[in-house]
Each structure stands twice: as structure tokens, then as C-alpha cells.
C-alpha positions as CSV (number, residue, x, y, z in Angstrom):
1,M,0.0,0.4,-0.1
2,T,1.6,3.3,-1.1
3,R,2.3,5.8,1.8
4,V,1.8,9.6,0.7
5,L,2.9,12.4,2.7
6,I,0.8,15.5,1.5
7,T,1.7,19.1,2.9
8,G,-1.2,21.5,2.9
9,T,-4.1,19.2,3.1
10,A,-6.7,21.4,4.6
11,G,-5.7,23.5,2.0
12,F,-7.7,23.8,-1.2
13,I,-6.0,21.4,-3.6
14,G,-4.4,19.2,-0.9
15,Y,-8.3,18.3,0.2
16,H,-8.7,17.4,-3.1
17,L,-5.9,15.0,-3.8
18,A,-5.9,13.3,-0.3
19,R,-9.6,12.3,-1.1
20,L,-8.3,10.8,-4.5
21,L,-5.6,9.2,-3.0
22,L,-7.7,7.7,-0.2
23,D,-10.5,6.8,-2.8
24,Q,-7.6,4.8,-4.2
25,G,-6.8,2.6,-1.4
26,M,-3.7,4.7,-0.5
27,R,-2.9,5.5,3.2
28,V,-2.0,9.5,3.4
29,H,-0.7,11.6,6.2
30,G,-1.2,15.5,6.2
31,Y,0.7,17.7,7.2
32,D,-0.9,21.4,7.6
33,G,-0.4,24.3,9.7
34,M,-4.1,25.7,9.5
35,T,-2.6,29.3,9.3
36,D,-5.3,32.2,9.1
37,Y,-4.5,33.6,5.9
38,Y,-8.0,32.9,5.0
39,D,-11.2,31.1,7.3
40,V,-9.7,28.6,9.6
41,A,-13.2,27.2,9.7
42,L,-12.8,25.7,5.8
43,K,-9.6,24.3,6.6
44,Q,-10.7,22.4,9.6
45,R,-14.2,21.1,7.7
46,R,-11.8,19.8,4.9
47,H,-9.4,18.1,7.9
48,Q,-12.8,17.0,9.4
49,M,-13.9,15.1,6.2
50,L,-10.6,13.4,5.4
51,L,-10.5,12.3,9.0
52,Q,-13.4,10.1,8.6
53,S,-11.4,7.8,6.4
54,P,-9.3,5.2,8.5
55,G,-6.5,5.6,5.9
56,F,-5.6,9.3,6.7
57,T,-4.2,10.8,9.6
58,A,-2.9,14.3,10.3
59,T,0.0,16.7,11.9
60,E,-1.1,20.3,12.4
61,A,1.8,22.3,12.6
62,W,4.3,25.0,10.2
63,L,6.3,23.9,7.7
64,E,9.1,25.8,9.4
65,D,8.7,24.1,12.2
66,N,11.3,21.5,11.4
67,E,11.2,19.4,14.2
68,T,7.6,18.6,14.0
69,L,7.9,17.9,10.0
70,Q,10.7,15.5,10.7
71,A,9.4,13.9,13.5
72,A,5.6,13.3,11.3
73,A,8.0,12.0,8.4
74,D,9.9,9.5,10.5
75,D,6.6,8.4,12.4
76,F,4.7,8.1,8.6
77,A,8.0,6.9,6.7
78,P,6.5,7.7,3.1
79,D,6.8,6.4,-0.1
80,V,5.8,9.5,-2.1
81,I,5.8,13.2,-0.8
82,V,3.6,15.6,-2.3
83,H,4.2,19.5,-1.1
84,L,1.2,21.6,-1.9
85,A,1.6,23.6,1.4
86,A,2.6,27.5,0.6
87,Q,1.9,30.7,1.6
88,A,-0.5,31.6,-1.3
89,G,-1.4,34.6,-3.1
90,V,-0.2,36.8,-5.5
91,R,-1.7,40.1,-4.3
92,Y,-1.3,39.3,-0.5
93,S,2.8,38.8,-1.0
94,L,2.5,43.0,-1.8
95,E,1.3,43.0,1.8
96,N,3.3,40.6,3.5
97,P,6.3,39.3,1.8
98,R,8.1,37.8,4.7
99,A,5.4,35.2,4.7
100,Y,6.3,33.8,1.6
101,I,9.8,33.5,2.5
102,D,9.4,31.7,5.7
103,S,6.7,29.3,4.3
104,N,7.9,28.7,0.4
105,L,11.8,29.2,1.1
106,V,12.4,28.0,4.7
107,G,9.5,25.6,4.4
108,T,10.0,23.9,1.6
109,F,13.7,23.4,2.2
110,N,12.8,21.3,5.4
111,V,10.2,19.3,2.8
112,M,13.3,18.6,0.7
113,E,15.4,17.3,3.8
114,A,12.7,14.9,4.5
115,A,12.3,13.8,1.3
116,R,16.3,12.9,1.1
117,A,15.8,11.7,4.7
118,H,13.6,8.9,3.6
119,A,14.7,8.6,0.1
120,V,11.4,8.7,-1.3
121,R,11.0,7.1,-4.4
122,H,9.3,10.3,-5.9
123,L,9.3,13.9,-4.4
124,L,6.1,16.2,-6.0
125,M,6.0,19.7,-5.5
126,A,3.9,22.6,-6.4
127,S,4.9,25.6,-8.5
128,T,2.9,28.3,-10.2
129,S,1.7,29.9,-13.6
130,S,3.2,33.3,-12.1
131,V,6.6,31.7,-12.5
132,Y,6.4,32.6,-16.5
133,G,6.2,36.4,-15.2
134,A,6.8,38.7,-17.9
135,N,7.0,36.2,-21.0
136,A,4.8,37.0,-23.6
137,E,5.4,33.7,-25.6
138,M,2.4,31.7,-25.4
139,P,1.3,29.1,-24.7
140,Y,3.7,29.2,-21.7
141,A,5.7,25.8,-22.4
142,E,8.0,24.6,-19.2
143,T,10.7,24.6,-21.5
144,A,10.8,28.2,-21.9
145,K,13.0,30.8,-20.0
146,A,11.3,32.0,-16.8
147,D,13.4,34.4,-15.2
148,T,11.3,37.7,-15.0
149,Q,8.8,36.9,-12.3
150,M,6.7,39.9,-11.1
151,T,6.2,39.3,-7.3
152,I,7.7,37.8,-4.4
153,Y,5.4,34.6,-4.5
154,A,6.8,33.8,-8.1
155,A,9.9,34.5,-6.9
156,T,9.6,32.0,-3.9
157,K,8.0,29.5,-6.2
158,K,11.0,29.6,-8.9
159,A,13.8,29.3,-6.3
160,N,12.0,26.1,-5.1
161,E,12.1,24.7,-8.5
162,S,15.9,25.4,-8.4
163,M,16.1,24.4,-5.3
164,G,14.3,21.0,-6.3
165,H,16.8,20.9,-9.0
166,A,19.9,21.3,-6.8
167,Y,18.4,18.4,-4.4
168,A,17.6,15.9,-7.3
169,H,21.0,16.5,-8.8
170,L,23.2,16.2,-5.3
171,W,21.0,13.1,-3.9
172,D,19.8,11.2,-7.1
173,L,16.0,12.4,-5.7
174,P,13.4,12.3,-8.4
175,T,11.7,15.0,-8.3
176,T,8.7,16.9,-10.2
177,M,7.7,20.7,-10.0
178,F,4.3,21.0,-11.1
179,R,2.9,24.7,-12.5
180,F,-0.5,25.2,-11.7
181,F,-2.8,27.5,-14.2
182,T,-5.4,29.1,-12.0
183,V,-7.1,26.2,-9.8
184,Y,-11.0,26.8,-9.1
185,G,-13.5,24.4,-7.9
186,P,-16.0,23.8,-4.5
187,W,-14.3,23.7,-1.7
188,G,-12.1,26.6,-3.1
189,R,-10.2,29.6,-1.3
190,P,-11.8,32.8,-0.1
191,D,-9.1,34.7,-1.8
192,M,-9.7,33.5,-5.4
193,A,-11.7,35.5,-7.9
194,L,-14.2,32.9,-8.2
195,F,-15.3,33.0,-4.5
196,K,-15.1,36.8,-4.3
197,F,-16.8,37.5,-7.0
198,V,-20.1,34.7,-6.4
199,D,-19.8,35.8,-2.8
200,A,-20.3,39.3,-3.7
201,I,-23.0,39.4,-6.1
202,L,-25.1,36.8,-3.7
203,E,-24.2,39.7,-1.2
204,G,-25.4,42.5,-3.7
205,Q,-22.2,43.5,-3.2
206,P,-20.0,45.2,-6.1
207,I,-17.1,43.0,-7.8
208,D,-13.4,44.6,-8.6
209,V,-12.7,43.9,-12.4
210,Y,-9.0,44.3,-12.9
211,N,-7.5,45.7,-16.3
212,Q,-11.2,46.6,-17.7
213,G,-11.4,43.2,-17.8
214,E,-9.4,42.8,-20.6
215,M,-7.5,39.8,-18.8
216,Y,-6.9,35.8,-19.7
217,R,-6.7,32.9,-17.3
218,D,-6.3,29.3,-18.2
219,F,-8.9,28.3,-15.3
220,T,-8.1,24.6,-14.2
221,Y,-10.9,22.9,-12.7
222,V,-9.5,21.0,-9.3
223,D,-10.7,17.6,-10.3
224,D,-8.7,17.9,-13.4
225,L,-5.5,19.0,-11.6
226,V,-5.5,16.5,-8.7
227,R,-6.1,13.8,-11.4
228,G,-3.1,15.0,-13.2
229,I,-0.5,15.3,-10.0
230,R,-2.1,11.4,-9.5
231,L,-0.4,10.7,-12.4
232,L,2.5,12.3,-12.5
233,M,3.2,10.2,-9.4
234,D,3.8,7.3,-11.5
235,A,5.4,9.4,-14.1
236,I,9.0,9.1,-12.0
237,P,11.8,11.2,-13.9
238,E,15.1,9.4,-14.2
239,R,18.5,11.0,-14.9
240,P,19.0,10.9,-18.6
241,E,22.1,8.7,-20.1
242,T,22.9,11.8,-22.2
243,P,21.4,15.3,-23.3
244,A,20.8,13.9,-26.5
245,A,18.6,11.0,-25.2
246,I,15.7,14.0,-23.9
247,E,13.1,14.2,-26.5
248,T,12.0,17.6,-27.7
249,G,10.0,19.2,-25.5
250,D,10.6,17.3,-22.6
251,S,11.8,19.7,-19.4
252,L,13.7,16.8,-17.7
253,S,17.0,18.0,-16.9
254,P,20.4,17.2,-18.2
255,V,22.2,16.5,-15.2
256,A,19.4,15.1,-12.8
257,P,15.8,13.2,-12.7
258,F,14.3,16.3,-12.4
259,R,11.5,17.3,-14.6
260,I,8.9,20.6,-14.7
261,V,5.3,20.1,-15.9
262,N,2.4,22.0,-16.8
263,I,-0.8,21.3,-15.3
264,G,-3.5,23.7,-17.1
265,N,-6.6,23.8,-19.2
266,S,-5.1,24.9,-22.5
267,E,-7.4,27.4,-22.9
268,K,-7.3,30.9,-22.3
269,V,-10.6,32.5,-21.2
270,R,-11.3,36.3,-21.3
271,L,-12.4,37.6,-17.3
272,L,-15.4,39.6,-18.6
273,D,-16.5,35.7,-20.2
274,F,-15.9,34.0,-17.2
275,I,-18.0,36.9,-15.4
276,D,-20.7,36.4,-17.8
277,A,-20.8,33.0,-16.8
278,I,-21.1,33.4,-13.1
279,E,-24.0,36.1,-13.7
280,A,-25.2,33.3,-16.2
281,E,-24.9,30.3,-13.3
282,L,-26.6,32.8,-10.3
283,G,-29.3,34.5,-12.7
284,I,-28.3,37.7,-11.0
285,P,-26.3,40.7,-12.8
286,A,-22.9,41.5,-11.1
287,R,-22.0,45.4,-10.2
288,R,-18.8,45.5,-11.9
289,N,-16.1,48.1,-10.6
290,Y,-13.5,48.5,-13.3
291,M,-10.6,49.3,-12.4
292,P,-6.7,49.3,-13.9
293,M,-4.2,46.4,-13.5
294,Q,-3.0,45.4,-10.3
295,M,0.7,45.9,-9.5
296,G,2.7,42.2,-10.2
297,D,-0.2,40.9,-12.1
298,V,0.0,39.5,-15.6
299,P,-2.6,40.3,-18.4
300,A,-2.9,36.7,-19.5
301,T,-1.9,33.1,-18.7
302,W,-2.0,30.3,-20.8
303,A,-0.5,26.6,-20.6
304,D,1.1,24.5,-23.2
305,A,-0.2,21.1,-21.5
306,S,1.1,18.5,-24.5
307,L,3.8,17.4,-21.7
308,L,1.6,16.3,-19.2
309,Q,-0.3,14.5,-22.1
310,R,2.6,12.9,-23.5
311,L,3.9,11.5,-19.9
312,T,0.4,10.2,-18.6
313,G,-2.3,10.5,-21.5
314,Y,-4.6,13.0,-19.8
315,R,-5.0,16.3,-20.4
316,P,-7.6,18.6,-18.4
317,Q,-10.4,19.8,-20.1
318,T,-13.6,20.7,-17.9
319,D,-15.2,23.6,-19.6
320,Y,-14.9,26.9,-17.2
321,R,-18.8,27.0,-17.4
322,D,-19.5,23.4,-16.0
323,G,-16.6,24.1,-13.2
324,I,-18.5,27.4,-12.4
325,A,-21.9,25.5,-11.8
326,R,-20.3,23.0,-10.1
327,F,-18.9,25.4,-7.7
328,V,-21.8,27.8,-7.5
329,A,-23.8,24.5,-6.2
330,W,-21.3,23.4,-3.7
331,F,-21.1,27.6,-1.9
332,R,-25.3,27.8,-2.0
333,D,-25.0,24.0,-0.1
334,Y,-22.2,25.2,2.5
335,Y,-23.3,28.5,3.1
336,G,-26.9,27.9,2.5
337,T,-27.4,30.5,0.4
């Protein structure tokens, strides 16, 4: 029975991944700091549901608490580690950048140390489409340069990729970094656009629409995302014998068992169209407060997910209108609206 240590299981993506792995008969140990970046009650409810499964155990502590993290890993003895916990949010990184250094750099180093100590067969860690920064060549490909990050959040995630590569090279630790593209769905984060828009519209409050709505995002439904992660767990990178052995378009490192993979819907959706779909699902028009571009934001993201498909045979494909409908159904049920 595969034993998987997941950091961030009280979080949005971690909860969905843990549930999927438990449904497939795996043992899962969750590690989460229950930070108050957003509603802790939502995080607690996610963990409560996971704890109903006999295959799930959890430790509640911060990533920066290295002693507790290493003890949890020692007790559980994972075969695989999936590192999802992080200080998230592009805009919050403008207000509290130090939180990103502590959690995303120090915390990720601690997770890598646990993976090295237990010689796990695969370490998978979350990155973000934000690492592409000012790169204007789209759709974004993993082999493209990504050296122009525009926020501390994105910079810490790019640093995680570099740290992961170093450990993969030094310790022959198979490592996959996945770059997420605007994940949404039931049990989502309250700081994300879909959650904020639905909540505000139902409350009769205006919504802030940045860059006059002329923004594009590759919205990725959470069930598609975690399915991609699950399949990548079995796509373990191997150090190539020679650089010439690496196929065109593969981000596999020439000197390490290390790879970067986009997980996105491969569809560029205009923000105004996304809002139109929310209005249609709710049956309520939004009061739109059009605003200029937010500092550090990018006008568009768009994933080339062909490498994911090559490695796993899978590509996310949930239409954003269907995903919005599922989120709204969850939101109305959870909040009784």
C-alpha cells in the first residue's frame, strides 16, 4: 500500500488530492499549519472530512517547524511526498512578503530534507504559472525561459524549482515540479476570484474587475488538476544517460532526475466571459467596479499541457462554465444561500 505524505491537506488542492488518493486505497498523512490567511473554519472542515477515512492521519504544524515535520515524516515513513503547502496569493505578497520567505523557502527546504532522509521514490512539489512572469510567448511551455518573475510569491516558487533541481542532482532524488494555472472549484479559497465574485454578487456587493476585465486566465478545474498530479506520481523522472536522450519538448534536466510539468486546461478565457458565466449561473447581474491592472499581475496565462499528456495520456478539459456551475452548487449548499 502506497504511503503518501501531503503537505497542505487542509488547503483547497491538498484536500482534493488527499480524497482522491484515499479513494484509491492509499495511506495519506496530511501536514498543515492551519494558518489564518483565510477562514480557518473552512480548513478545519476539510480536515474533518478527511479524518473520517481510516487511511488518513494528520499533523497540524507549520512547515517552518522542522523538528515536528521531520518527526511526522519519521513516524509515517512515506513512499512519496507531495508538497502543496505554501503561502499563496499574488496580491497578498505585496502586503506581507516575509510570510512567503518563511513558508515557501524555509518550509520547502524542510520538506526536501524529509524527502532526502527517507529516500522517497518521488518528490512532487507545487509551483505556479506565475513563474512565467513577463514572458509574453504563449502558450507557456516548460522549456521556455522563466526569469522575469513579477512578485515575491512567484520568485519564491521559482526558487523552489531551483532548490528542487539541486537536491535531485545532488541526492539522486526523483523530483517533479508542477506549475498550476488558476485552479478553481468546490471547497476553493476565499481569496480567489471565483469565490469572491460569487460571494459578492449574492450579497449585492460590487466586484473589482482589474484591467477593465481585459485579462485572460487558463482556468483549471480542481478535479482535473489532482488527477494530473495523481498520474504524475507514477511518471517518475530518471537522470538521462546523455542530454541527447531527452526528447524535444521535455523539460527533463540533462543532469538530474528532475522535470517541470504544466497542469492547465490549455484554454485562454477572458475574465469578462468568466464573469458573464457566473452571472448566468447565479441569475443575478454583477455590479462591476472596473479598475486598472493590479501591481505585479499579468494580463494573461495560457498553458501548453502537451508534456503532461505525453507523460500521462491525460489533459485537463473541464469547460469553465461547467466548473462554475459545480462551484456555485457547492457554495450555495455550504453557506446555505
